[in-house]
PDB file of N, H, CA, C and O in Angstrom:
ATOM      1  N   MET A   1     -23.827 -29.526  16.229  1.00  0.00           N
ATOM      2  CA  MET A   1     -23.362 -28.125  15.962  1.00  0.00           C
ATOM      3  C   MET A   1     -21.891 -28.219  16.513  1.00  0.00           C
ATOM      4  O   MET A   1     -20.923 -27.647  16.010  1.00  0.00           O
ATOM      5  N   ILE A   2     -21.873 -29.059  17.664  1.00  0.00           N
ATOM      6  H   ILE A   2     -22.659 -29.524  18.072  1.00  0.00           H
ATOM      7  CA  ILE A   2     -20.411 -29.141  18.433  1.00  0.00           C
ATOM      8  C   ILE A   2     -19.540 -29.858  17.470  1.00  0.00           C
ATOM      9  O   ILE A   2     -18.410 -29.416  17.260  1.00  0.00           O
ATOM     10  N   TYR A   3     -19.947 -30.883  16.889  1.00  0.00           N
ATOM     11  H   TYR A   3     -20.865 -31.242  17.060  1.00  0.00           H
ATOM     12  CA  TYR A   3     -19.244 -31.744  15.822  1.00  0.00           C
ATOM     13  C   TYR A   3     -18.552 -30.777  14.740  1.00  0.00           C
ATOM     14  O   TYR A   3     -17.346 -30.918  14.540  1.00  0.00           O
ATOM     15  N   LEU A   4     -19.256 -29.823  14.052  1.00  0.00           N
ATOM     16  H   LEU A   4     -20.237 -29.708  14.214  1.00  0.00           H
ATOM     17  CA  LEU A   4     -19.045 -29.108  13.199  1.00  0.00           C
ATOM     18  C   LEU A   4     -17.810 -28.189  13.535  1.00  0.00           C
ATOM     19  O   LEU A   4     -16.778 -28.097  12.871  1.00  0.00           O
ATOM     20  N   LEU A   5     -18.103 -27.576  14.615  1.00  0.00           N
ATOM     21  H   LEU A   5     -18.942 -27.651  15.155  1.00  0.00           H
ATOM     22  CA  LEU A   5     -17.011 -26.842  15.224  1.00  0.00           C
ATOM     23  C   LEU A   5     -15.700 -27.518  15.398  1.00  0.00           C
ATOM     24  O   LEU A   5     -14.620 -27.024  15.077  1.00  0.00           O
ATOM     25  N   ALA A   6     -15.900 -28.807  15.986  1.00  0.00           N
ATOM     26  H   ALA A   6     -16.778 -29.209  16.247  1.00  0.00           H
ATOM     27  CA  ALA A   6     -14.640 -29.542  16.250  1.00  0.00           C
ATOM     28  C   ALA A   6     -13.951 -29.913  14.996  1.00  0.00           C
ATOM     29  O   ALA A   6     -12.721 -29.883  15.032  1.00  0.00           O
ATOM     30  N   VAL A   7     -14.618 -30.310  13.724  1.00  0.00           N
ATOM     31  H   VAL A   7     -15.618 -30.335  13.695  1.00  0.00           H
ATOM     32  CA  VAL A   7     -14.058 -30.512  12.530  1.00  0.00           C
ATOM     33  C   VAL A   7     -13.429 -29.358  12.068  1.00  0.00           C
ATOM     34  O   VAL A   7     -12.261 -29.498  11.703  1.00  0.00           O
ATOM     35  N   ILE A   8     -13.989 -28.118  11.991  1.00  0.00           N
ATOM     36  H   ILE A   8     -14.937 -28.004  12.288  1.00  0.00           H
ATOM     37  CA  ILE A   8     -13.407 -26.856  11.551  1.00  0.00           C
ATOM     38  C   ILE A   8     -12.252 -26.748  12.300  1.00  0.00           C
ATOM     39  O   ILE A   8     -11.178 -26.646  11.708  1.00  0.00           O
ATOM     40  N   GLY A   9     -12.305 -26.754  13.701  1.00  0.00           N
ATOM     41  H   GLY A   9     -13.178 -26.837  14.182  1.00  0.00           H
ATOM     42  CA  GLY A   9     -10.932 -26.621  14.353  1.00  0.00           C
ATOM     43  C   GLY A   9      -9.950 -27.405  14.149  1.00  0.00           C
ATOM     44  O   GLY A   9      -8.803 -26.957  14.142  1.00  0.00           O
ATOM     45  N   LEU A  10     -10.215 -28.738  13.943  1.00  0.00           N
ATOM     46  H   LEU A  10     -11.147 -29.101  13.949  1.00  0.00           H
ATOM     47  CA  LEU A  10      -9.155 -29.783  13.290  1.00  0.00           C
ATOM     48  C   LEU A  10      -8.569 -29.572  12.065  1.00  0.00           C
ATOM     49  O   LEU A  10      -7.403 -29.853  11.787  1.00  0.00           O
ATOM     50  N   VAL A  11      -9.342 -29.099  11.368  1.00  0.00           N
ATOM     51  H   VAL A  11     -10.289 -28.871  11.593  1.00  0.00           H
ATOM     52  CA  VAL A  11      -8.934 -28.629  10.011  1.00  0.00           C
ATOM     53  C   VAL A  11      -8.053 -27.496   9.843  1.00  0.00           C
ATOM     54  O   VAL A  11      -7.160 -27.435   8.999  1.00  0.00           O
ATOM     55  N   THR A  12      -8.351 -26.584  10.703  1.00  0.00           N
ATOM     56  H   THR A  12      -9.076 -26.633  11.389  1.00  0.00           H
ATOM     57  CA  THR A  12      -7.668 -25.388  10.879  1.00  0.00           C
ATOM     58  C   THR A  12      -6.136 -25.662  11.577  1.00  0.00           C
ATOM     59  O   THR A  12      -5.095 -25.140  11.176  1.00  0.00           O
ATOM     60  N   VAL A  13      -6.250 -26.563  12.663  1.00  0.00           N
ATOM     61  H   VAL A  13      -7.095 -26.987  12.988  1.00  0.00           H
ATOM     62  CA  VAL A  13      -5.014 -26.952  13.223  1.00  0.00           C
ATOM     63  C   VAL A  13      -4.209 -27.792  12.175  1.00  0.00           C
ATOM     64  O   VAL A  13      -3.002 -27.563  12.094  1.00  0.00           O
ATOM     65  N   ALA A  14      -4.744 -28.702  11.403  1.00  0.00           N
ATOM     66  H   ALA A  14      -5.724 -28.888  11.469  1.00  0.00           H
ATOM     67  CA  ALA A  14      -4.003 -29.553  10.452  1.00  0.00           C
ATOM     68  C   ALA A  14      -3.433 -28.475   9.354  1.00  0.00           C
ATOM     69  O   ALA A  14      -2.271 -28.676   8.999  1.00  0.00           O
ATOM     70  N   VAL A  15      -4.016 -27.518   8.860  1.00  0.00           N
ATOM     71  H   VAL A  15      -4.960 -27.354   9.148  1.00  0.00           H
ATOM     72  CA  VAL A  15      -3.590 -26.632   7.969  1.00  0.00           C
ATOM     73  C   VAL A  15      -2.360 -25.712   8.477  1.00  0.00           C
ATOM     74  O   VAL A  15      -1.395 -25.418   7.772  1.00  0.00           O
ATOM     75  N   LEU A  16      -2.536 -25.344   9.694  1.00  0.00           N
ATOM     76  H   LEU A  16      -3.320 -25.583  10.267  1.00  0.00           H
ATOM     77  CA  LEU A  16      -1.456 -24.649  10.531  1.00  0.00           C
ATOM     78  C   LEU A  16      -0.227 -25.555  10.564  1.00  0.00           C
ATOM     79  O   LEU A  16       0.850 -25.185  10.096  1.00  0.00           O
ATOM     80  N   PHE A  17      -0.406 -26.715  11.110  1.00  0.00           N
ATOM     81  H   PHE A  17      -1.281 -27.015  11.490  1.00  0.00           H
ATOM     82  CA  PHE A  17       0.762 -27.736  11.137  1.00  0.00           C
ATOM     83  C   PHE A  17       1.404 -27.906   9.846  1.00  0.00           C
ATOM     84  O   PHE A  17       2.631 -27.987   9.791  1.00  0.00           O
ATOM     85  N   TRP A  18       0.641 -27.972   8.740  1.00  0.00           N
ATOM     86  H   TRP A  18      -0.356 -27.907   8.785  1.00  0.00           H
ATOM     87  CA  TRP A  18       1.020 -28.343   7.373  1.00  0.00           C
ATOM     88  C   TRP A  18       1.840 -27.105   6.921  1.00  0.00           C
ATOM     89  O   TRP A  18       2.841 -27.332   6.241  1.00  0.00           O
ATOM     90  N   LYS A  19       1.562 -25.975   7.188  1.00  0.00           N
ATOM     91  H   LYS A  19       0.749 -25.791   7.740  1.00  0.00           H
ATOM     92  CA  LYS A  19       2.148 -24.697   6.765  1.00  0.00           C
ATOM     93  C   LYS A  19       3.483 -24.641   7.470  1.00  0.00           C
ATOM     94  O   LYS A  19       4.493 -24.265   6.876  1.00  0.00           O
ATOM     95  N   ALA A  20       3.490 -25.044   8.832  1.00  0.00           N
ATOM     96  H   ALA A  20       2.669 -25.350   9.314  1.00  0.00           H
ATOM     97  CA  ALA A  20       4.635 -24.921   9.619  1.00  0.00           C
ATOM     98  C   ALA A  20       5.593 -26.194   9.388  1.00  0.00           C
ATOM     99  O   ALA A  20       6.811 -26.014   9.379  1.00  0.00           O
ATOM    100  N   PHE A  21       5.171 -27.193   9.243  1.00  0.00           N
ATOM    101  H   PHE A  21       4.181 -27.339   9.251  1.00  0.00           H
ATOM    102  CA  PHE A  21       6.173 -28.381   9.178  1.00  0.00           C
ATOM    103  C   PHE A  21       6.078 -29.193   7.824  1.00  0.00           C
ATOM    104  O   PHE A  21       6.704 -30.238   7.649  1.00  0.00           O
ATOM    105  N   GLY A  22       5.315 -28.672   6.964  1.00  0.00           N
ATOM    106  H   GLY A  22       4.807 -27.822   7.107  1.00  0.00           H
ATOM    107  CA  GLY A  22       5.166 -29.571   5.852  1.00  0.00           C
ATOM    108  C   GLY A  22       6.499 -29.175   4.817  1.00  0.00           C
ATOM    109  O   GLY A  22       7.414 -28.410   5.119  1.00  0.00           O
ATOM    110  N   PRO A  23       6.355 -29.853   3.625  1.00  0.00           N
ATOM    111  CA  PRO A  23       7.269 -29.720   2.523  1.00  0.00           C
ATOM    112  C   PRO A  23       7.394 -28.078   2.201  1.00  0.00           C
ATOM    113  O   PRO A  23       6.421 -27.333   2.088  1.00  0.00           O
ATOM    114  N   ASP A  24       8.858 -27.655   2.074  1.00  0.00           N
ATOM    115  H   ASP A  24       9.649 -28.260   2.166  1.00  0.00           H
ATOM    116  CA  ASP A  24       8.955 -26.364   1.723  1.00  0.00           C
ATOM    117  C   ASP A  24       8.979 -26.403   0.044  1.00  0.00           C
ATOM    118  O   ASP A  24       9.817 -27.027  -0.606  1.00  0.00           O
ATOM    119  N   LEU A  25       7.904 -25.618  -0.514  1.00  0.00           N
ATOM    120  H   LEU A  25       7.223 -25.111   0.014  1.00  0.00           H
ATOM    121  CA  LEU A  25       7.631 -25.676  -1.977  1.00  0.00           C
ATOM    122  C   LEU A  25       8.615 -24.629  -2.559  1.00  0.00           C
ATOM    123  O   LEU A  25       8.936 -24.742  -3.742  1.00  0.00           O
ATOM    124  N   ASN A  26       9.061 -23.730  -1.890  1.00  0.00           N
ATOM    125  H   ASN A  26       8.801 -23.639  -0.929  1.00  0.00           H
ATOM    126  CA  ASN A  26       9.874 -22.485  -2.470  1.00  0.00           C
ATOM    127  C   ASN A  26      11.244 -22.924  -2.623  1.00  0.00           C
ATOM    128  O   ASN A  26      11.897 -22.318  -3.473  1.00  0.00           O
ATOM    129  N   SER A  27      11.796 -23.814  -2.003  1.00  0.00           N
ATOM    130  H   SER A  27      11.266 -24.306  -1.313  1.00  0.00           H
ATOM    131  CA  SER A  27      13.400 -24.316  -2.166  1.00  0.00           C
ATOM    132  C   SER A  27      13.390 -25.440  -2.870  1.00  0.00           C
ATOM    133  O   SER A  27      13.904 -26.385  -2.272  1.00  0.00           O
ATOM    134  N   ARG A  28      12.949 -25.688  -4.023  1.00  0.00           N
ATOM    135  H   ARG A  28      12.531 -24.920  -4.508  1.00  0.00           H
ATOM    136  CA  ARG A  28      13.126 -26.847  -4.932  1.00  0.00           C
ATOM    137  C   ARG A  28      14.316 -26.649  -5.361  1.00  0.00           C
ATOM    138  O   ARG A  28      14.840 -25.535  -5.341  1.00  0.00           O
ATOM    139  N   ASP A  29      14.981 -27.873  -5.872  1.00  0.00           N
ATOM    140  H   ASP A  29      14.556 -28.778  -5.889  1.00  0.00           H
ATOM    141  CA  ASP A  29      16.158 -27.983  -6.494  1.00  0.00           C
ATOM    142  C   ASP A  29      16.360 -27.689  -7.931  1.00  0.00           C
ATOM    143  O   ASP A  29      16.953 -28.392  -8.748  1.00  0.00           O
ATOM    144  N   GLN A  30      15.741 -26.469  -8.131  1.00  0.00           N
ATOM    145  H   GLN A  30      15.259 -25.898  -7.467  1.00  0.00           H
ATOM    146  CA  GLN A  30      15.832 -25.798  -9.529  1.00  0.00           C
ATOM    147  C   GLN A  30      17.074 -25.067  -9.786  1.00  0.00           C
ATOM    148  O   GLN A  30      17.581 -24.462  -8.842  1.00  0.00           O
ATOM    149  N   PRO A  31      17.619 -25.041 -10.910  1.00  0.00           N
ATOM    150  CA  PRO A  31      18.727 -24.040 -11.070  1.00  0.00           C
ATOM    151  C   PRO A  31      18.164 -22.729 -11.108  1.00  0.00           C
ATOM    152  O   PRO A  31      17.131 -22.543 -11.751  1.00  0.00           O
ATOM    153  N   ARG A  32      18.789 -21.691 -10.422  1.00  0.00           N
ATOM    154  H   ARG A  32      19.628 -21.842  -9.899  1.00  0.00           H
ATOM    155  CA  ARG A  32      18.546 -20.422 -10.341  1.00  0.00           C
ATOM    156  C   ARG A  32      18.896 -19.641 -11.669  1.00  0.00           C
ATOM    157  O   ARG A  32      20.032 -19.699 -12.140  1.00  0.00           O
ATOM    158  N   SER A  33      18.125 -19.084 -12.119  1.00  0.00           N
ATOM    159  H   SER A  33      17.202 -19.038 -11.737  1.00  0.00           H
ATOM    160  CA  SER A  33      18.417 -18.298 -13.345  1.00  0.00           C
ATOM    161  C   SER A  33      19.272 -17.113 -13.066  1.00  0.00           C
ATOM    162  O   SER A  33      18.984 -16.389 -12.113  1.00  0.00           O
ATOM    163  N   VAL A  34      20.279 -16.861 -13.805  1.00  0.00           N
ATOM    164  H   VAL A  34      20.513 -17.449 -14.579  1.00  0.00           H
ATOM    165  CA  VAL A  34      21.151 -15.777 -13.420  1.00  0.00           C
ATOM    166  C   VAL A  34      21.195 -14.592 -14.497  1.00  0.00           C
ATOM    167  O   VAL A  34      21.621 -14.849 -15.623  1.00  0.00           O
ATOM    168  N   GLY A  35      20.821 -13.469 -14.218  1.00  0.00           N
ATOM    169  H   GLY A  35      20.475 -13.260 -13.303  1.00  0.00           H
ATOM    170  CA  GLY A  35      20.771 -12.377 -15.136  1.00  0.00           C
ATOM    171  C   GLY A  35      22.008 -12.023 -15.566  1.00  0.00           C
ATOM    172  O   GLY A  35      22.967 -12.304 -14.847  1.00  0.00           O
ATOM    173  N   PRO A  36      22.222 -11.305 -16.881  1.00  0.00           N
ATOM    174  CA  PRO A  36      23.409 -10.791 -17.307  1.00  0.00           C
ATOM    175  C   PRO A  36      24.290 -10.145 -16.461  1.00  0.00           C
ATOM    176  O   PRO A  36      25.515 -10.240 -16.543  1.00  0.00           O
ATOM    177  N   ASP A  37      23.571  -9.370 -15.501  1.00  0.00           N
ATOM    178  H   ASP A  37      22.576  -9.293 -15.434  1.00  0.00           H
ATOM    179  CA  ASP A  37      24.705  -8.546 -14.761  1.00  0.00           C
ATOM    180  C   ASP A  37      25.111  -9.252 -13.357  1.00  0.00           C
ATOM    181  O   ASP A  37      25.755  -8.669 -12.486  1.00  0.00           O
ATOM    182  N   ASP A  38      24.699 -10.438 -13.269  1.00  0.00           N
ATOM    183  H   ASP A  38      24.176 -10.913 -13.977  1.00  0.00           H
ATOM    184  CA  ASP A  38      25.119 -11.359 -12.288  1.00  0.00           C
ATOM    185  C   ASP A  38      26.005 -12.599 -12.815  1.00  0.00           C
ATOM    186  O   ASP A  38      26.571 -13.386 -12.056  1.00  0.00           O
ATOM    187  N   ASP A  39      26.045 -12.660 -14.149  1.00  0.00           N
ATOM    188  H   ASP A  39      25.586 -12.021 -14.766  1.00  0.00           H
ATOM    189  CA  ASP A  39      26.891 -13.603 -14.763  1.00  0.00           C
ATOM    190  C   ASP A  39      28.313 -13.269 -14.808  1.00  0.00           C
ATOM    191  O   ASP A  39      28.566 -12.258 -15.463  1.00  0.00           O
ATOM    192  N   PRO A  40      29.270 -13.851 -14.289  1.00  0.00           N
ATOM    193  CA  PRO A  40      30.675 -13.486 -14.141  1.00  0.00           C
ATOM    194  C   PRO A  40      31.318 -13.639 -15.549  1.00  0.00           C
ATOM    195  O   PRO A  40      32.245 -12.891 -15.860  1.00  0.00           O
ATOM    196  N   GLU A  41      30.873 -14.551 -16.380  1.00  0.00           N
ATOM    197  H   GLU A  41      30.119 -15.158 -16.128  1.00  0.00           H
ATOM    198  CA  GLU A  41      31.215 -14.722 -17.784  1.00  0.00           C
ATOM    199  C   GLU A  41      30.923 -13.673 -18.571  1.00  0.00           C
ATOM    200  O   GLU A  41      31.763 -13.210 -19.342  1.00  0.00           O
ATOM    201  N   PHE A  42      29.705 -13.191 -18.460  1.00  0.00           N
ATOM    202  H   PHE A  42      29.023 -13.567 -17.833  1.00  0.00           H
ATOM    203  CA  PHE A  42      29.237 -11.843 -19.510  1.00  0.00           C
ATOM    204  C   PHE A  42      29.998 -10.627 -18.996  1.00  0.00           C
ATOM    205  O   PHE A  42      30.423  -9.764 -19.764  1.00  0.00           O
ATOM    206  N   LEU A  43      30.156 -10.584 -17.668  1.00  0.00           N
ATOM    207  H   LEU A  43      29.810 -11.285 -17.045  1.00  0.00           H
ATOM    208  CA  LEU A  43      30.894  -9.357 -17.171  1.00  0.00           C
ATOM    209  C   LEU A  43      32.385  -9.385 -17.505  1.00  0.00           C
ATOM    210  O   LEU A  43      33.018  -8.352 -17.720  1.00  0.00           O
ATOM    211  N   TRP A  44      32.876 -10.508 -17.537  1.00  0.00           N
ATOM    212  H   TRP A  44      32.361 -11.347 -17.362  1.00  0.00           H
ATOM    213  CA  TRP A  44      34.367 -10.734 -18.185  1.00  0.00           C
ATOM    214  C   TRP A  44      34.432 -10.237 -19.461  1.00  0.00           C
ATOM    215  O   TRP A  44      35.209  -9.344 -19.798  1.00  0.00           O
ATOM    216  N   ARG A  45      33.476 -10.898 -20.342  1.00  0.00           N
ATOM    217  H   ARG A  45      32.845 -11.624 -20.069  1.00  0.00           H
ATOM    218  CA  ARG A  45      33.508 -10.575 -21.682  1.00  0.00           C
ATOM    219  C   ARG A  45      33.222  -9.059 -22.087  1.00  0.00           C
ATOM    220  O   ARG A  45      33.726  -8.501 -23.061  1.00  0.00           O
ATOM    221  N   LEU A  46      32.318  -8.476 -21.167  1.00  0.00           N
ATOM    222  H   LEU A  46      31.909  -8.930 -20.375  1.00  0.00           H
ATOM    223  CA  LEU A  46      31.953  -7.025 -21.216  1.00  0.00           C
ATOM    224  C   LEU A  46      33.193  -6.180 -21.143  1.00  0.00           C
ATOM    225  O   LEU A  46      33.508  -5.370 -22.016  1.00  0.00           O
ATOM    226  N   ASN A  47      33.931  -6.438 -19.961  1.00  0.00           N
ATOM    227  H   ASN A  47      33.676  -7.096 -19.252  1.00  0.00           H
ATOM    228  CA  ASN A  47      35.123  -5.867 -19.593  1.00  0.00           C
ATOM    229  C   ASN A  47      36.114  -6.011 -20.653  1.00  0.00           C
ATOM    230  O   ASN A  47      36.779  -5.007 -20.909  1.00  0.00           O
ATOM    231  N   ARG A  48      36.337  -7.095 -21.327  1.00  0.00           N
ATOM    232  H   ARG A  48      35.797  -7.910 -21.119  1.00  0.00           H
ATOM    233  CA  ARG A  48      37.424  -7.546 -22.335  1.00  0.00           C
ATOM    234  C   ARG A  48      37.079  -6.736 -23.601  1.00  0.00           C
ATOM    235  O   ARG A  48      37.958  -6.247 -24.311  1.00  0.00           O
ATOM    236  N   ASP A  49      35.799  -6.619 -23.844  1.00  0.00           N
ATOM    237  H   ASP A  49      35.085  -7.016 -23.267  1.00  0.00           H
ATOM    238  CA  ASP A  49      35.432  -5.978 -25.068  1.00  0.00           C
ATOM    239  C   ASP A  49      35.610  -4.318 -25.091  1.00  0.00           C
ATOM    240  O   ASP A  49      35.896  -3.594 -26.044  1.00  0.00           O
ATOM    241  N   ALA A  50      35.327  -3.961 -23.636  1.00  0.00           N
ATOM    242  H   ALA A  50      35.094  -4.549 -22.861  1.00  0.00           H
ATOM    243  CA  ALA A  50      35.712  -2.467 -23.442  1.00  0.00           C
ATOM    244  C   ALA A  50      37.030  -2.129 -23.548  1.00  0.00           C
ATOM    245  O   ALA A  50      37.380  -1.032 -23.984  1.00  0.00           O
ATOM    246  N   LYS A  51      37.963  -3.163 -23.108  1.00  0.00           N
ATOM    247  H   LYS A  51      37.679  -4.054 -22.754  1.00  0.00           H
ATOM    248  CA  LYS A  51      39.436  -2.781 -23.036  1.00  0.00           C
ATOM    249  C   LYS A  51      39.977  -2.827 -24.494  1.00  0.00           C
ATOM    250  O   LYS A  51      40.932  -2.134 -24.848  1.00  0.00           O
ATOM    251  N   ARG A  52      39.268  -3.743 -25.382  1.00  0.00           N
ATOM    252  H   ARG A  52      38.493  -4.306 -25.094  1.00  0.00           H
ATOM    253  CA  ARG A  52      39.739  -3.920 -26.622  1.00  0.00           C
ATOM    254  C   ARG A  52      39.445  -2.603 -27.490  1.00  0.00           C
ATOM    255  O   ARG A  52      40.208  -2.182 -28.359  1.00  0.00           O
ATOM    256  N   SER A  53      38.242  -2.025 -27.132  1.00  0.00           N
ATOM    257  H   SER A  53      37.622  -2.367 -26.426  1.00  0.00           H
ATOM    258  CA  SER A  53      37.757  -0.807 -27.966  1.00  0.00           C
ATOM    259  C   SER A  53      38.398   0.336 -27.430  1.00  0.00           C
ATOM    260  O   SER A  53      38.289   1.384 -28.068  1.00  0.00           O
ATOM    261  N   GLY A  54      39.072   0.329 -26.335  1.00  0.00           N
ATOM    262  H   GLY A  54      39.160  -0.522 -25.817  1.00  0.00           H
ATOM    263  CA  GLY A  54      39.837   1.410 -25.827  1.00  0.00           C
ATOM    264  C   GLY A  54      39.073   2.101 -24.770  1.00  0.00           C
ATOM    265  O   GLY A  54      39.567   3.006 -24.098  1.00  0.00           O
ATOM    266  N   GLY A  55      37.779   1.638 -24.615  1.00  0.00           N
ATOM    267  H   GLY A  55      37.378   0.902 -25.161  1.00  0.00           H
ATOM    268  CA  GLY A  55      36.951   2.168 -23.512  1.00  0.00           C
ATOM    269  C   GLY A  55      36.541   3.692 -23.596  1.00  0.00           C
ATOM    270  O   GLY A  55      36.124   4.323 -22.625  1.00  0.00           O
ATOM    271  N   THR A  56      36.694   4.175 -24.772  1.00  0.00           N
ATOM    272  H   THR A  56      37.033   3.663 -25.561  1.00  0.00           H
ATOM    273  CA  THR A  56      36.317   5.594 -24.775  1.00  0.00           C
ATOM    274  C   THR A  56      35.037   5.772 -25.699  1.00  0.00           C
ATOM    275  O   THR A  56      34.963   6.673 -26.534  1.00  0.00           O
ATOM    276  N   ASP A  57      34.145   4.941 -25.502  1.00  0.00           N
ATOM    277  H   ASP A  57      34.205   4.209 -24.823  1.00  0.00           H
ATOM    278  CA  ASP A  57      32.963   5.045 -26.211  1.00  0.00           C
ATOM    279  C   ASP A  57      31.876   5.705 -25.269  1.00  0.00           C
ATOM    280  O   ASP A  57      30.712   5.513 -25.620  1.00  0.00           O
ATOM    281  N   ASN A  58      32.075   6.428 -24.165  1.00  0.00           N
ATOM    282  H   ASN A  58      33.020   6.584 -23.880  1.00  0.00           H
ATOM    283  CA  ASN A  58      31.309   6.870 -23.286  1.00  0.00           C
ATOM    284  C   ASN A  58      30.523   8.161 -23.981  1.00  0.00           C
ATOM    285  O   ASN A  58      31.140   9.216 -24.127  1.00  0.00           O
ATOM    286  N   LYS A  59      29.206   8.044 -24.384  1.00  0.00           N
ATOM    287  H   LYS A  59      28.704   7.187 -24.265  1.00  0.00           H
ATOM    288  CA  LYS A  59      28.692   9.171 -24.996  1.00  0.00           C
ATOM    289  C   LYS A  59      27.785  10.015 -24.039  1.00  0.00           C
ATOM    290  O   LYS A  59      27.185  11.040 -24.362  1.00  0.00           O
ATOM    291  N   ASP A  60      27.783   9.444 -22.864  1.00  0.00           N
ATOM    292  H   ASP A  60      28.271   8.611 -22.602  1.00  0.00           H
ATOM    293  CA  ASP A  60      26.916  10.215 -21.897  1.00  0.00           C
ATOM    294  C   ASP A  60      27.640  11.426 -21.317  1.00  0.00           C
ATOM    295  O   ASP A  60      26.931  12.224 -20.705  1.00  0.00           O
ATOM    296  N   GLY A  61      28.885  11.673 -21.413  1.00  0.00           N
ATOM    297  H   GLY A  61      29.462  11.024 -21.910  1.00  0.00           H
ATOM    298  CA  GLY A  61      29.499  12.815 -20.833  1.00  0.00           C
ATOM    299  C   GLY A  61      30.890  12.118 -20.171  1.00  0.00           C
ATOM    300  O   GLY A  61      31.315  11.003 -20.472  1.00  0.00           O
ATOM    301  N   PRO A  62      31.437  12.957 -19.289  1.00  0.00           N
ATOM    302  CA  PRO A  62      32.727  12.566 -18.695  1.00  0.00           C
ATOM    303  C   PRO A  62      32.584  11.276 -17.998  1.00  0.00           C
ATOM    304  O   PRO A  62      31.492  10.969 -17.521  1.00  0.00           O
ATOM    305  N   SER A  63      33.669  10.453 -17.897  1.00  0.00           N
ATOM    306  H   SER A  63      34.556  10.703 -18.284  1.00  0.00           H
ATOM    307  CA  SER A  63      33.457   9.277 -17.062  1.00  0.00           C
ATOM    308  C   SER A  63      33.635   9.540 -15.825  1.00  0.00           C
ATOM    309  O   SER A  63      32.982   8.775 -15.117  1.00  0.00           O
ATOM    310  N   GLU A  64      34.410  10.507 -15.094  1.00  0.00           N
ATOM    311  H   GLU A  64      34.941  11.129 -15.670  1.00  0.00           H
ATOM    312  CA  GLU A  64      34.534  10.754 -13.745  1.00  0.00           C
ATOM    313  C   GLU A  64      33.644  11.869 -13.174  1.00  0.00           C
ATOM    314  O   GLU A  64      33.475  12.874 -13.864  1.00  0.00           O
ATOM    315  N   PRO A  65      33.133  11.784 -12.117  1.00  0.00           N
ATOM    316  CA  PRO A  65      32.122  12.807 -11.720  1.00  0.00           C
ATOM    317  C   PRO A  65      32.730  14.146 -11.466  1.00  0.00           C
ATOM    318  O   PRO A  65      33.813  14.276 -10.894  1.00  0.00           O
ATOM    319  N   VAL A  66      32.076  15.044 -11.864  1.00  0.00           N
ATOM    320  H   VAL A  66      31.197  14.939 -12.328  1.00  0.00           H
ATOM    321  CA  VAL A  66      32.534  16.471 -11.800  1.00  0.00           C
ATOM    322  C   VAL A  66      32.083  17.117 -10.363  1.00  0.00           C
ATOM    323  O   VAL A  66      30.939  16.955  -9.938  1.00  0.00           O
ATOM    324  N   GLU A  67      32.926  17.751  -9.760  1.00  0.00           N
ATOM    325  H   GLU A  67      33.855  17.883 -10.106  1.00  0.00           H
ATOM    326  CA  GLU A  67      32.569  18.229  -8.410  1.00  0.00           C
ATOM    327  C   GLU A  67      32.159  19.824  -8.589  1.00  0.00           C
ATOM    328  O   GLU A  67      31.814  20.487  -7.611  1.00  0.00           O
TER     329      GLU A  67
END
């Protein structure tokens, strides 16, 4: 019985050490996907297109907040 508890203890300690000092699987060298609102080229094109069209296509109401 004592050997079984010793094995369980060793496995527990090994798992804790593995979690603490093992390889970090979350920080792989994968390129991070960028959403369109974080993409500088997309935002630049959006701004350019808005300036070309005059920027008066706001159908939601006035562009400045009303106090």
